[in-house]
SEMI-100123 format. One record per residue: x, y, z of N, C-alpha, C, CB in turn; residue in one letter. Coordinates in steps of 0.02 Angstrom, whole numbers, plus 50000, padded with zeros to 5 digits. Last residue first. Glycine has a CB too. Layout:
N
XYZXYZXYZXYZA...
END
This chain:
144
500064935652817500534939252771501084935152757500784945852799X498404931852846499104929952853499524932952799499184922452851X497284944152914497504939552859498254937352872497434943252784X497044950153039496534949552987496664944952932496404955752960X497444943553199497604946653133497104945353080498254944153108X497034948353353496784944053303496974946853225495994943353316X497934950353494497914953253424497614947253382498694955753394X497754953753664497664948453609497564952353547497024943453620X498464957153810498254959953750498264954053697498724965953730X498194958853980498244953553929498024956753865497794947153947X498804965354122498464966254065498664961454013498544972754044X498704966854297498984963254243498524965054180499004955354260X499234976854445498764972654401499134970054342498144976854376X499904982254553499504986554510499054983054466499924990654471X500604973054634500194978354667499834982454624500574982554706X501774971254501501564969454574501144974454602502154968754621X501224972854339501594974954389501294973354454501724981554383X501254965654168501064965654246501574969954289501064957854276X500704959754019501094964754054500874964554125501004971754024X500664947753895500454949553962500984954453984500374943254011X499944942753734500544944453778500254947753840501084949553741X499544933253590499344935953654500014937453695498864930653693X498974932653419499534933053476499194935453537500174938353457X498144922453300498154928153353498724927353394497534928353398X497814911253214498174917753194498184923453241497904920253135X497314901053287496804905353248497174911753224496144907453297X498274895553361498014891853311497574895353269497714886553334X498414905953458498954904753408498714900453350499574901353441X497274902753538497354909553501497854909053448497564915253549X497584890553587497004891153550497044897453507496414891053595X498794893153663498814888153603498144889153563498884880053630X498244902553755498844904153706498794899853646499554903053739X497434894753834497154900953789497724902853740496934907953836X498274885153880497674883353833497544889053794497014881253870X498964893653968499324889553916498844887353860499664883153950X498034897354050498324902854009498754899053950498824908054058X497614884554114497164889354085497484894454034496854893054141X498544876454186498424875154111497954879954076498124868154102X498824875854321499204879454272499074878054204499844878554281X497984870954415498354866454374498854869654329497914862654335X497584876754581497784878654509498224873654477498154885454509X497494874754715497184870354669497324871554597496494870654678X498054886154773498444879454781498184874054731498364876554858X498144900554673497704896054706498094889054713497004895354665X499674909254659499154906254625498784901254675499434902654562X500914914954691500314917354726499634913954696500284925454718X501834908854610501904907954675501254910754718502544911154693X500964902354464501374907154495501294906154569501194914154474X501144887154379500744891054418501154896554466500324886154459X501214878154232501574883354270501044886754316501944888754220X500644868854140500754867554211501094872154253501084862054217X501314877453997500824871854024501084869654100500834864753969X501534894554003501874888153994501374882954029502644888154028X501234907554018500894903553962501164896653951500954907353897X502044912054130501304911554134500954907454081501024918154133X503414915054119503184908254116502494907154120503464904654166X503664928354132503944924854072503704917754063504694924654075X503224931554260502854933154206502994929954135502904939754201X504164929454359503694923154340503264925054280503164920854405X504864940654369505244933954351504874927854339505684932054404X503904949454405504284950054343504564943754322504814955054349X502394943254476503114945954481503464944754415503524942354540X500824950654436501314944654429502004946754440501264941354359X499424957254525500014958254477500474951554487500454965654495X498294958954603498984958454637499544958854591499074952054675X497244968954498497374963854556498094964354575497194956054536X496594975954402496934979454446497074975554507496594985354459X496584969154234496334969554304496744974554350496354962354335X496104968354066496504971154117496174971154186496674977854098X496144963453904495794962153960496274963954020495564954753960X495884969053739496274969353802495924968853860496624975153807X495974964953573495544963753637496054964253703495164955653634X496024970153409496404970153476495814969053532496874977853488X496234965053242495784967153301496134965753370495074963053299X497434970753125497214966253168496634969253212497794963753206X497844980453031497964973953012497734968253062498664973553000X497234993053081497254990953008497394983552991497774995052974X496184989053220496784992353194496774990253116497484989853235X494794990253324495014987753264495624992053238494424987553214X494534985153498494544989553440494884986753382494844995653456X494014983353668494114979853596494094985553547493504973953576X494304980553839494354985453783494364981353714495034990253791X493814978254000493904975253934493824980653875493374969453927X494364978254163494224982254102494294978454047494644987954096X493854976254322494054972154266493894976654212493704965054260X494294981054494494044982354429494354977854374494154989454413X493794977054663494154978954610493924980154540494564975154608X493024972654771493014980054755493474981754702493184984254815X494174960054817493544962654822493534970554807493274960954892X495604957854700495284958554771494584960954765495674963654818X496094947554580495824953054596495404954254658495524954354549X496324934554539496844938454568496674945954580497434937954525X495174929354481495434926054536496004929854575495674919554513X494974938354370494484938654430494844935654488493784934754418X496034933854286496004940954313495554941554371495774945854260X495654920554269496274922254297496284929054328496794921854248X494464922654193494464919054253495064920854298494454911754238X494894929254079494454933154124494504929554192493664933454096X495634918554026496024924754045495584928554094496214929253980X494664909154003495164907554045495554913154067495544903154016X493884916053909493574915553980494144913254027492924910053983X494654915553798494534921853828494264920853901494044925953785X494484901553777495214904353782495134911553821495594905353699X493134900653754493424897053810494154899853821493434889053793X492954908553636492684910553700492944907453756492014909653701X493674900853550493984907053568493624910153628493984911853509X492934889253544493584888853567493864895553588493984885953517X491714895553485491674891553548492384890853586491404884253530X492164902053370491834905353422491864901553494491114906353399X493454902753277493044897153308492724900453369493504890353330X493294917753186493564913653231493184907253243493654917153288X493284933353105493114926753101493584922353155493204924553026X492364947353179492984944453153492894936953157493614946853192X491524962253180491464955653179492134952753155490894953853139X491334976053301491574973653237491504966253242492324976053221X491104989653402490774983353375491024981553313490054983753368X492214992753536492004994553463491644988053438492694996653412X492084993953700492084989153650491824991653584491714983453673X492414994953851492505000453803492584996253731493215005653825X491854991254016491924989053942491944995453894491264984053919X492164986154170492124991854127492274990554060492544996754149X491524978854311491744977654242491664983754197491354971954213X492024978354477491644982054429491984980454357491654990154448X491714966554599492154968354546491784971854491492494962254519X491124960154712491054967154699491574970354650491074970454762X491164947154728491764950654748491734958154732492374947554713X489884944454684490054942554752490714946554776490164934454756X489924948754556489424951654596489704950854670488704948054584X490824939254499490944946954497490604951354549490714949654431X490144927754525490774929054560490904936154560491344925454529X489054929754436488914928454514489594930454547488714919954533X489674930254310489274936854340489144935654413488524938354301X490434921554242490694924154297490284929854330491324926154280X489714917154123489864911954184490144915354245490414906154162X489714929554053489184926554083489274921854133488844923954040X490844933653982490784936654051490234932454091490584944654048X490614929053851491224926653890491154928753962491894929553862X489494935753808489454928853818490064925953862489434925553750X490014948353814489524947553853489444939853864488964950953827X490934946653706491174948153773490664947053815491424954653784X489974944753595490444939253616490704940953683491054938153566X489344956953595488964951053620489384945653635488474948653573X490444965253548490074966353612489684960053637489554972453603X490724961053425491134959553475490814960353548491704963753466X
END
């Protein structure tokens, strides 16, 4: 999992450096079955969203660990957060939050959810204005 996360972060290294965003990783190393290319693109959409909404000098924390029935990947920022009334819509296609970049098409998080769901994974988001947002992905080990 550690190599996979490094691969997902690679396209953003310059932006992270320019914004002086510290990346904190707490990753248990495990292997899980997935379509690596599509899953990487889904995770990159989440990372991109976190970076875009985190101010200079902020933090991005990535945690991964194994539970009995699933693998967990948590991507958390300490950015501006998402208003509660908008949080329920962030995985809808073409939805952009009120504080999103004007050029945002509102497809990144919808794409991520679709790709992850097709691979027997769930994604959820928690957020608090002024504190940040946390995305939790659960990759289920088998279909019950």
